[in-house]
C-alpha positions, 0 to 999 in steps of 0.5 A: 500499499505504501506506493499507493499512498505515495502515488496518492500524495504525489497526485494531490500535490501535482493536481494532475495524473499525468503530472504526477505520473511524470514526477513519480517516473511511472506510466500514466496507466501505472499510476492510475492503477495504484490510485484505483487499488487504493480506492478499492482498498479504502471502499471510496473514491479519493479523487474527482477527476475533471478536465482540469485534473483532479481534486480531492473527493470528501473521502480524499480530504479525510484520508489525506492527514493520515496518509501524510503522517504514514509517510512520514512515519515510514520516512522517520523509520527509514532514517532511524534504520540508517542511523542504526546501521551507521552507528548514530543511534541505537542501545548497546545491551551487554552481559559478562562475567564479573571478572571481565567487566574488570579486566578486558571490557573497559578498554573495549567499551572506551574505544567503542564509546569513542567511535560511537559517542551516541550509542548508550551501553548497558552492561549486565554482570552474571555468571557464565550460565546466566550470561547464555540465558540472557542472550538466549532471552534476548535481554542483551545483544551480546554476552561475553563468557569463558568458553561458553558454547550453546547450539542456539548462539554463535560463539565468537572467539575474542582472544586467549587469555592466560590464567596465572598462579599468583602470590604476595610479596612475601611468599612462603612457598618459593623454589625459583619461579616454580610452584608444585601442585602439592604446595599450592594445594597445602597453602590457602586457595584464594578463589573468587566465585566464577564457576569457570575459574572454580572448576578449572582449579578443581579439575587440576587438583582432582587429576593430580590427586591432591585435595586443597587444604583450605579454600577462601572464596570472594566475590570479584577479582579485586578482593582476591588481589588484595588477599593475595598481597596481604600474603593470605594465600595463592590465587589463580587470576586472568593475567589481564587482571594484573598490571605489569607495574604490580609485578615489577613492583613485587606486589605479586609474584608469578609462579609457574607450574611445570606439572601442568604447564600455561593454563589458558581460557578463551574469552568469546562473544555470544549472540543468538544464531537468528539474530543479526548483530552486524546491522546495528550496535552490537555488530559495530561493537564486534568490529570495534573489538575484532579489528583493533589488535591494540585492544587485545592481550 
């Protein structure tokens, strides 16, 4: 019906079907067919044909403002779609595990804000399973978690993060730069409550047949760092949570685990498989992240 309404408005403006057809780059019969189809759809004649052109019928006068508003609304919608695809409008909603919010997302969010200052960003924190659920329920456009996967979601690898063993400035367990799983298990383990980290360490100790002596569980990476810095135990933390200056100053001491080597996890971005993130704010965010190596460790 959009083409019919546009033809009606052009005809009203030109007061002539022939001039309206010329202005619309249509043949006169094609425009006449559109006008007749619209009148049949509405069940009343909209135009009175005369030898001098056309004028509005009573039904046409009543319909005219609605036709004008309809076209205006469509144009506003087209403008908004253009703004969404160009990054001039829209809202970006993200979900992430808490650890990534304090370590990985800040530089990404800053670069995104610099590139698209007109797009507000809403960030929710949740455990990994909850991040997946939020994306599935379309409460957020993108989710960020570690090694997450679901058949209804597309999982985009962002980068590979190293998990490091950390002690405080006066570690009681010292053997050069190396530390054994037995030494780790005999100390107090400092954990923060993200299921992937807890499961990772539990698997390592279980495979080695070593039960941990004591575990101190906290609710954030920053709290875990403060406990480590106070020499209250040993922690496994993402390398991105530690500034090089903190290591160089001796506030934190990194330990190697010869028994298992480097421990890594993959940070992924998640979106619904049936979504089209590249057409809006989510796509712009992924492009900023994936196309700027400076953002990745």
